[in-house]
VEXDREN-2710 file (C-alpha; in Angstrom, 1 decimal):
% VEXDREN-2710
k/r/px/py/pz
1/MET/-20.1/-19.0/-1.0
2/LEU/-18.9/-16.7/-3.7
3/ASP/-21.1/-13.8/-4.9
4/GLY/-24.1/-15.6/-3.5
5/VAL/-23.2/-18.8/-5.4
6/LEU/-22.6/-22.1/-3.6
7/LEU/-20.3/-24.4/-5.6
8/GLN/-18.5/-27.7/-4.9
9/PRO/-14.7/-27.6/-5.4
10/GLU/-15.0/-29.6/-8.6
11/GLN/-17.5/-27.1/-10.0
12/GLU/-15.2/-24.2/-9.0
13/GLY/-12.4/-25.9/-10.8
14/LEU/-14.5/-26.4/-13.9
15/LEU/-15.5/-22.8/-13.9
16/VAL/-11.8/-21.7/-13.5
17/SER/-10.8/-24.0/-16.4
18/LEU/-13.6/-22.6/-18.7
19/VAL/-12.8/-18.9/-17.9
20/GLU/-9.1/-19.5/-18.5
21/ALA/-9.8/-21.3/-21.8
22/THR/-11.8/-18.3/-22.9
23/ARG/-9.0/-15.9/-22.0
24/ASN/-6.4/-18.1/-23.8
25/LEU/-7.8/-16.9/-27.1
26/PRO/-7.7/-13.3/-28.5
27/ARG/-11.1/-11.7/-28.2
28/GLY/-11.6/-11.8/-32.0
29/GLN/-11.0/-15.6/-32.1
30/ARG/-13.3/-16.6/-29.2
31/GLU/-15.9/-19.3/-29.7
32/GLN/-18.7/-20.9/-27.7
33/PHE/-18.0/-24.0/-25.8
34/ILE/-19.6/-27.2/-27.0
35/PHE/-20.8/-29.8/-24.4
36/ALA/-22.0/-33.1/-25.8
37/PRO/-22.7/-35.9/-23.3
38/THR/-22.2/-39.4/-24.7
39/PHE/-22.5/-42.9/-23.2
40/GLY/-18.7/-43.2/-23.2
41/GLY/-18.1/-40.0/-21.3
42/SER/-18.8/-36.3/-21.6
43/ASP/-16.4/-33.7/-22.9
44/ILE/-16.4/-29.9/-23.4
45/GLN/-14.8/-28.9/-26.6
46/HIS/-13.2/-25.5/-27.1
47/PRO/-10.0/-24.3/-28.9
48/GLY/-8.8/-22.6/-25.7
49/LEU/-8.7/-25.8/-23.7
50/PRO/-5.5/-27.9/-23.6
51/GLY/-6.0/-30.6/-26.3
52/HIS/-9.2/-28.7/-27.2
53/GLU/-11.3/-30.7/-24.8
54/LEU/-12.0/-31.2/-21.1
55/PRO/-13.8/-34.1/-19.5
56/ALA/-16.8/-32.9/-17.6
57/TYR/-19.6/-34.2/-15.5
58/ALA/-23.0/-33.2/-16.9
59/SER/-24.4/-32.3/-13.5
60/ASP/-21.5/-29.8/-12.9
61/ILE/-22.4/-28.1/-16.2
62/GLU/-26.0/-28.0/-15.0
63/VAL/-25.1/-26.4/-11.7
64/LEU/-23.0/-23.7/-13.4
65/TRP/-25.8/-23.1/-15.9
66/ASN/-28.5/-22.8/-13.2
67/GLU/-26.4/-20.5/-11.1
68/GLY/-26.2/-18.1/-14.1
69/LEU/-22.4/-18.6/-14.6
70/LEU/-22.9/-19.9/-18.1
71/ASN/-25.3/-18.8/-20.8
72/GLY/-26.1/-20.3/-24.2
73/THR/-28.5/-22.7/-25.9
74/ARG/-29.6/-26.3/-25.3
75/GLY/-29.5/-28.7/-28.1
76/GLN/-30.8/-32.2/-28.6
77/HIS/-29.8/-35.1/-26.3
78/GLY/-28.3/-32.8/-23.6
79/ALA/-25.9/-31.0/-25.9
80/ARG/-25.2/-27.3/-25.1
81/LEU/-23.4/-24.4/-26.7
82/PHE/-22.4/-21.8/-24.1
83/ASP/-20.2/-18.9/-23.1
84/ILE/-19.2/-17.6/-19.7
85/SER/-21.7/-15.1/-18.4
86/PRO/-20.6/-11.8/-16.8
87/ARG/-21.6/-13.3/-13.4
88/GLY/-19.3/-16.3/-14.2
89/PHE/-16.3/-14.0/-14.7
90/THR/-17.2/-12.2/-11.4
91/VAL/-17.3/-15.6/-9.5
92/TYR/-14.1/-16.6/-11.2
93/GLU/-12.4/-13.4/-9.8
94/ALA/-13.8/-14.1/-6.4
95/ILE/-12.4/-17.7/-6.5
96/LYS/-8.9/-16.4/-7.5
97/ARG/-9.0/-13.7/-4.8
98/ARG/-10.0/-16.3/-2.2
99/SER/-7.2/-18.6/-3.2
100/GLY/-4.7/-15.7/-3.0
101/ALA/-5.8/-15.0/0.5
102/THR/-5.3/-18.6/1.4
103/VAL/-1.7/-18.5/0.2
104/GLN/-1.1/-15.3/2.2
105/GLN/-2.6/-17.0/5.3
106/LEU/-0.2/-20.0/4.8
107/GLU/2.7/-17.6/4.4
108/GLU/1.9/-15.8/7.6
109/GLU/1.5/-19.0/9.5
110/LEU/4.8/-20.3/8.2
111/MET/6.6/-17.0/9.1
112/ARG/5.2/-17.1/12.6
113/TYR/6.5/-20.7/13.0
114/LEU/9.9/-19.8/11.6
115/ASP/10.1/-16.8/13.9
116/SER/9.0/-18.9/16.9
117/GLU/11.3/-19.6/19.8
118/ARG/10.7/-23.3/19.3
119/PHE/12.0/-23.2/15.7
120/GLN/14.9/-21.0/16.6
121/LYS/16.1/-23.3/19.4
122/ALA/15.7/-26.4/17.3
123/TYR/17.4/-24.9/14.2
124/PRO/19.7/-22.0/15.3
125/GLU/21.6/-22.2/12.1
126/GLY/18.4/-21.6/10.1
127/THR/17.8/-18.3/11.8
128/THR/21.2/-16.7/11.5
129/ASN/22.7/-17.8/8.1
130/GLY/21.5/-17.2/4.6
131/PRO/18.8/-15.1/3.1
132/ARG/15.4/-14.5/4.7
133/LEU/12.2/-13.8/2.9
134/PRO/10.5/-10.6/4.3
135/ARG/6.8/-11.1/4.7
136/GLY/4.8/-10.5/1.5
137/SER/7.8/-9.6/-0.7
138/GLY/8.5/-13.0/-2.4
139/ARG/12.2/-11.9/-2.7
140/ALA/15.1/-13.0/-0.6
141/THR/17.1/-10.4/1.3
142/PRO/20.1/-10.7/3.5
143/SER/19.2/-11.3/7.1
144/SER/20.3/-8.7/9.6
145/SER/22.7/-11.2/11.2
146/SER/24.5/-12.0/8.0
147/PRO/28.0/-10.4/7.6
END
């Protein structure tokens, strides 16, 4: 749950795509999104989206709308004009922070495995030769056992 909002992974992905589409445009060139469901499929149209459109499931739009992450107007036949609400941007930031924490957790787990006695016994050449990545740095540095 993010900022009191419960979303499915597909809905989180849709929100991320929408926020990033908004941010792809300079502030003075931003426009509302257009969602127009049809019998052949439903797309969101916006100049910040790759190809200017994104396939979307109407119920996912409805969930984001009902959670207060989108605001705008409803048109005829299910069409909508909308923008990302301030709450939508806040939830987007929480999604990004959470995904960053996941990467950090994976990195720590991998480093624990690489430092483990089991790995060092199985691959002694992997622990003494070549550069090592210090935790959290993202940059290679010579290992202490390198000449």
